C-alpha positions as CSV (number, residue, x, y, z in Angstrom):
1,X,-7.8,5.2,-6.3
2,X,-9.6,2.5,-8.2
3,X,-6.5,0.6,-9.2
4,X,-5.0,-1.0,-6.1
5,X,-1.8,-2.1,-7.9
6,X,-0.4,1.4,-8.3
7,X,2.9,2.4,-10.0
8,X,5.4,4.9,-8.8
9,X,4.9,7.2,-11.9
10,X,1.1,7.1,-11.2
11,X,1.7,8.4,-7.7
12,X,4.2,11.0,-8.7
13,X,1.7,12.6,-11.0
14,X,-1.5,12.0,-9.0
15,X,-2.9,15.4,-8.0
16,X,-4.3,14.3,-4.6
17,X,-1.0,12.5,-3.8
18,X,0.9,15.7,-4.6
19,X,-1.5,17.7,-2.4
20,X,-0.7,15.5,0.5
21,X,3.1,15.5,0.0
22,X,3.9,18.9,-1.3
23,X,1.1,21.1,0.2
24,X,0.3,19.2,3.4
25,X,-3.5,19.2,2.5
26,X,-5.3,17.6,5.6
27,X,-8.0,15.9,3.5
28,X,-5.5,14.4,1.2
29,X,-3.3,13.3,4.2
30,X,-6.3,11.6,5.8
31,X,-7.2,9.8,2.5
32,X,-3.7,8.4,1.9
33,X,-3.2,7.4,5.5
34,X,-6.4,5.4,5.4
35,X,-5.5,4.0,2.0
36,X,-2.2,2.7,3.2
37,X,-4.0,1.0,6.2
38,X,-6.4,-0.7,3.8
39,X,-3.5,-1.7,1.4
40,X,-0.5,-2.4,3.6
41,X,1.2,-4.2,0.7
42,X,1.4,-0.9,-1.2
43,X,2.8,1.1,1.8
44,X,6.5,0.9,0.8
45,X,5.7,2.1,-2.7
46,X,3.7,5.0,-1.4
47,X,6.4,6.0,1.0
48,X,9.0,5.7,-1.7
49,X,7.1,8.0,-4.0
50,X,6.6,10.5,-1.1
51,X,10.3,10.5,-0.5
52,X,11.0,11.2,-4.1
53,X,8.6,14.2,-4.2
54,X,10.0,15.7,-1.0
55,X,13.6,15.4,-2.1
56,X,12.8,16.9,-5.5
57,X,12.1,20.2,-3.7
58,X,15.9,20.5,-3.1
59,X,18.6,21.1,-5.6
60,X,20.7,18.2,-6.8
61,X,23.3,17.6,-9.5
62,X,21.6,16.7,-12.7
63,X,22.8,13.7,-14.7
64,X,25.1,14.4,-17.6
65,X,23.5,15.1,-21.0
66,X,24.6,11.7,-22.3
67,X,22.9,10.0,-19.4
68,X,19.7,12.0,-20.0
69,X,19.6,11.0,-23.7
70,X,20.2,7.3,-22.8
71,X,17.3,7.3,-20.4
72,X,15.0,8.9,-22.9
73,X,16.1,6.5,-25.6
74,X,15.4,3.5,-23.3
75,X,12.0,4.9,-22.3
76,X,10.9,5.5,-25.9
77,X,12.3,2.1,-27.0
78,X,10.6,0.3,-24.2
79,X,7.2,2.0,-25.0
80,X,7.5,1.8,-28.8
81,X,4.6,-0.5,-29.5
82,X,2.4,1.4,-27.1
83,X,3.4,4.7,-28.6
84,X,2.8,3.5,-32.1
85,X,-0.7,2.3,-31.3
86,X,-1.5,5.6,-29.5
87,X,-0.1,7.6,-32.5
88,X,-2.3,5.7,-34.9
89,X,-5.4,6.6,-33.0
90,X,-4.4,10.2,-32.4
91,X,-3.9,10.0,-28.6
92,X,-0.8,12.3,-28.5
93,X,-1.8,13.7,-25.1
94,X,-1.6,10.3,-23.5
95,X,1.9,9.9,-25.0
96,X,3.2,13.1,-23.6
97,X,1.8,12.5,-20.2
98,X,3.2,9.0,-20.0
99,X,6.7,9.9,-21.2
100,X,6.7,13.0,-18.9
101,X,5.7,10.8,-15.9
102,X,8.4,8.2,-16.6
103,X,11.0,10.9,-17.2
104,X,10.0,12.5,-13.9
105,X,10.4,9.2,-12.1
106,X,13.8,8.4,-13.5
107,X,15.3,11.9,-12.9
108,X,13.7,11.9,-9.5
109,X,15.4,8.7,-8.6
110,X,18.6,10.1,-9.8
111,X,18.1,13.2,-7.6
112,X,17.2,11.0,-4.6
113,X,20.4,9.0,-5.1
114,X,22.5,12.2,-5.1
115,X,20.8,13.6,-2.0
116,X,20.5,10.4,0.0
117,X,24.2,9.9,0.3
118,X,25.0,12.6,2.9
119,X,21.6,12.3,4.6
120,X,21.7,8.7,5.7
121,X,23.8,8.1,8.8
122,X,22.8,4.6,9.6
123,X,20.3,2.0,8.3
124,X,16.7,2.8,9.0
125,X,17.3,6.4,9.9
126,X,17.0,9.6,7.9
127,X,18.8,12.8,8.8
128,X,17.7,16.1,7.3
129,X,20.4,18.8,7.5
130,X,20.1,22.5,7.0
131,X,23.4,24.4,6.6
132,X,23.5,28.0,7.9
133,X,21.2,30.2,5.9
134,X,18.8,27.5,4.8
135,X,15.4,26.4,6.1
136,X,13.2,23.5,5.1
137,X,9.6,22.3,5.5
138,X,8.7,18.6,5.2
139,X,6.6,15.7,6.5
140,X,7.6,12.9,8.8
141,X,6.5,9.3,8.1
142,X,3.4,9.7,10.3
143,X,2.3,12.9,8.5
144,X,3.5,15.3,11.2
145,X,4.8,18.6,9.8
146,X,8.3,20.0,10.5
147,X,9.7,23.4,9.9
148,X,13.5,23.0,10.3
149,X,15.4,26.2,10.9
150,X,18.9,27.3,9.9
151,X,22.0,25.4,11.0
152,X,19.8,22.6,12.2
153,X,19.3,18.9,11.7
154,X,16.6,16.3,12.5
155,X,17.1,12.6,12.6
156,X,14.1,10.3,12.5
157,X,13.3,6.6,11.5
158,X,12.0,5.8,8.1
159,X,9.0,4.3,9.8
160,X,7.8,4.8,13.4
161,X,7.6,1.5,15.4
162,X,7.8,0.2,19.0
163,X,4.9,2.3,20.2
164,X,6.5,5.7,19.9
165,X,7.6,8.3,17.5
166,X,11.0,9.6,18.6
167,X,13.1,12.1,16.7
168,X,16.5,13.7,17.5
169,X,16.9,17.5,17.0
170,X,20.0,19.6,17.0
171,X,19.2,23.3,16.4
172,X,15.7,24.7,16.1
173,X,12.4,23.4,14.6
174,X,8.7,23.8,14.8
175,X,6.5,20.7,14.9
176,X,2.8,20.2,14.1
177,X,2.2,16.7,15.4
178,X,-0.4,14.3,14.1
179,X,-2.5,13.0,17.0
180,X,-2.0,9.3,17.8
181,X,-2.5,8.2,21.4
182,X,-1.0,4.8,20.7
183,X,2.3,6.4,19.7
184,X,3.5,9.4,21.7
185,X,5.7,11.8,19.8
186,X,9.0,12.5,21.5
187,X,11.7,15.0,20.5
188,X,15.1,14.5,22.1
189,X,17.3,17.6,22.1
190,X,20.4,18.4,24.1
191,X,19.4,16.4,27.2
192,X,15.7,17.2,27.1
193,X,12.7,15.1,26.0
194,X,9.5,16.8,24.8
195,X,6.6,14.4,24.7
196,X,3.3,15.2,22.8
197,X,0.3,13.6,21.2
198,X,-1.4,16.0,18.9
199,X,0.0,19.5,19.3
200,X,2.3,22.2,17.9
201,X,5.5,23.6,19.5
202,X,8.9,25.1,18.9
203,X,12.2,23.8,20.2
204,X,15.4,25.7,20.2
205,X,18.4,23.5,21.2
206,X,21.7,24.5,19.6
207,X,24.8,22.6,20.8
208,X,26.7,25.8,21.7
209,X,23.8,27.5,23.6
210,X,23.6,27.3,27.3
211,X,19.8,27.0,27.3
212,X,17.2,24.8,25.6
213,X,13.9,26.5,24.9
214,X,10.5,24.7,24.4
215,X,7.5,26.9,23.5
216,X,4.0,25.5,23.2
217,X,1.6,26.9,20.6
218,X,-1.3,24.5,20.9
219,X,-2.2,21.3,22.8
220,X,-0.1,20.1,25.7
221,X,3.4,18.7,26.1
222,X,5.5,17.3,28.9
223,X,9.2,18.4,29.1
224,X,11.7,16.5,31.1
225,X,15.4,16.2,31.6
226,X,16.5,12.9,30.1
227,X,18.5,11.9,33.2
228,X,16.3,13.5,35.8
229,X,13.5,12.1,38.0
230,X,10.1,11.8,36.3
231,X,8.5,13.9,39.0
232,X,10.5,16.9,37.9
233,X,8.9,17.0,34.5
234,X,7.1,20.2,33.4
235,X,3.7,20.3,31.8
236,X,3.1,23.1,29.4
237,X,-0.2,24.8,28.3
238,X,-0.5,26.9,25.1
239,X,1.4,30.2,25.5
240,X,3.9,28.8,28.0
241,X,7.6,27.9,27.6
242,X,10.2,26.1,29.5
243,X,13.9,26.8,29.7
244,X,16.4,24.0,30.4
245,X,19.7,25.2,31.8
246,X,22.4,22.7,30.7
247,X,24.9,23.5,33.4
248,X,22.5,23.0,36.3
249,X,20.0,20.6,34.7
250,X,17.1,22.7,35.9
251,X,13.8,23.4,34.2
252,X,12.1,26.8,34.4
253,X,8.5,27.3,33.2
254,X,7.2,30.8,32.4
255,X,4.8,32.7,30.0
256,X,6.1,32.7,26.4
257,X,6.2,35.4,23.8
258,X,4.8,33.3,20.9
259,X,5.3,36.1,18.3
260,X,9.0,36.4,19.1
261,X,9.6,32.6,19.4
262,X,8.0,31.8,16.1
263,X,9.1,34.8,14.1
264,X,11.8,32.8,12.4
265,X,9.1,30.9,10.4
266,X,8.3,34.2,8.7
267,X,11.9,34.9,8.0
268,X,11.9,37.5,10.8
269,X,14.8,38.1,13.1
270,X,13.8,39.3,16.6
271,X,16.4,40.5,19.2
272,X,15.3,41.3,22.8
273,X,18.0,42.7,25.0
274,X,20.5,40.5,23.2
275,X,24.2,40.5,24.0
276,X,26.8,41.0,21.2
277,X,27.5,37.3,21.4
278,X,23.8,36.4,20.9
279,X,23.4,38.8,18.0
280,X,26.5,37.7,16.1
281,X,25.9,34.0,16.7
282,X,22.4,34.3,15.4
283,X,23.6,36.2,12.3
284,X,26.2,33.5,11.6
285,X,23.5,30.9,11.6
286,X,21.1,32.9,9.5
287,X,23.5,34.1,6.8
288,X,26.2,31.4,6.8
289,X,29.0,33.8,7.7
290,X,31.8,33.8,10.3
291,X,31.8,36.9,12.4
292,X,34.8,38.0,14.5
293,X,35.1,41.2,16.6
294,X,38.2,43.1,17.5
295,X,38.1,44.9,20.8
296,X,34.4,44.5,21.4
297,X,33.3,43.0,24.7
298,X,30.5,40.5,24.5
299,X,28.6,42.0,27.5
300,X,29.0,45.7,27.0
301,X,25.6,46.2,25.4
302,X,22.2,44.8,24.9
303,X,20.3,45.1,21.6
304,X,16.6,45.1,20.8
305,X,15.3,45.1,17.3
306,X,13.4,43.3,14.5
307,X,14.3,42.6,10.9
308,X,12.1,40.9,8.3
309,X,13.4,39.7,4.9
310,X,16.5,41.9,5.4
311,X,20.0,41.3,4.0
312,X,23.0,41.0,6.2
313,X,24.6,44.3,5.2
314,X,21.5,46.4,6.1
315,X,21.3,44.6,9.5
316,X,24.9,45.2,10.3
317,X,24.6,48.9,9.3
318,X,21.5,49.3,11.5
319,X,23.0,47.6,14.6
320,X,26.4,49.3,14.0
321,X,24.8,52.7,13.9
322,X,23.0,52.0,17.3
323,X,25.9,50.3,19.0
324,X,28.9,52.1,17.5
325,X,30.8,49.7,15.4
326,X,31.9,49.4,11.8
327,X,32.2,46.2,9.8
328,X,34.1,44.7,6.9
329,X,32.3,42.0,4.8
330,X,34.5,39.8,2.6
331,X,32.6,36.8,1.1
332,X,31.6,34.7,4.1
333,X,33.7,36.6,6.6
334,X,32.7,39.6,8.7
335,X,35.1,41.6,10.9
336,X,33.5,43.9,13.5
337,X,35.5,46.9,14.8
338,X,34.3,49.3,17.5
339,X,34.2,53.0,16.5
340,X,36.4,55.3,18.5
341,X,34.6,57.0,21.4
342,X,34.2,60.7,21.1
343,X,34.4,63.1,24.0
344,X,31.2,65.0,24.7
345,X,31.5,68.6,25.8
């Protein structure tokens, strides 16, 4: 940008800035990272505009009609001399662009105010929360990409300092980490630290699960128990995974099924010899329902199957046909009932 003294509304409508924030364009990301280094006094404004654009992707409660009209009136009144001069010279396109940009800014700030209340847990930290049934993709302050899965949350600082980039995960997420040897990237999740520089990996670490899974897609990571000895850390190469057993605090490295581990990013459910408890817990997280079973033992069967972009009823019909149960769906509640066994001649 030629003008170093940028305004928020300029950033919000700048095509290269939007490419960086909304589309994770690598060339745009490199440009804005370098630009902030060259103009540190503008860094806060750039990050503020970035936060506005990211949070605009989510729904929020719009201001009441009277508030909207008041904002518009103030904007037009504030720019009246400028609008008059532009009108007299026939520059109506410039008028529309400027008013639209300022309106975008004001209503974006309103949306950020509505969204930031539940997200902020303490000063300097941001928490992104996905309820059951919702996924999200966003950038961290260093430009690293995050795909946050259903029923998951990620807490991270507004700015990475102190020589490291540490985030806290509960649930499941896929990370594409921007390389920075001076600041290792660390994900803390359910007693496990995963340390990386420039790499991509998936972590599944739900509070109620007995295991934590770390799957490496590219680069290298070191996985360690937060309270264990450093020599017990496990190094992963692409295509490998490590399972951390919470009860015994043990780490087990083995080959990974990347297609299965990352299927959730394509909205695909994959079950591999899953117990009833595993199947129903996963469906609860994906579809935001509560599933109860009457007379069904959790360990009486294993299920293998795959569903892509499928609704809950079709999944329950398919699994019920194979495993012999019926279901009753009432709003966000599902009751599973085993079918009576028939005697075979």
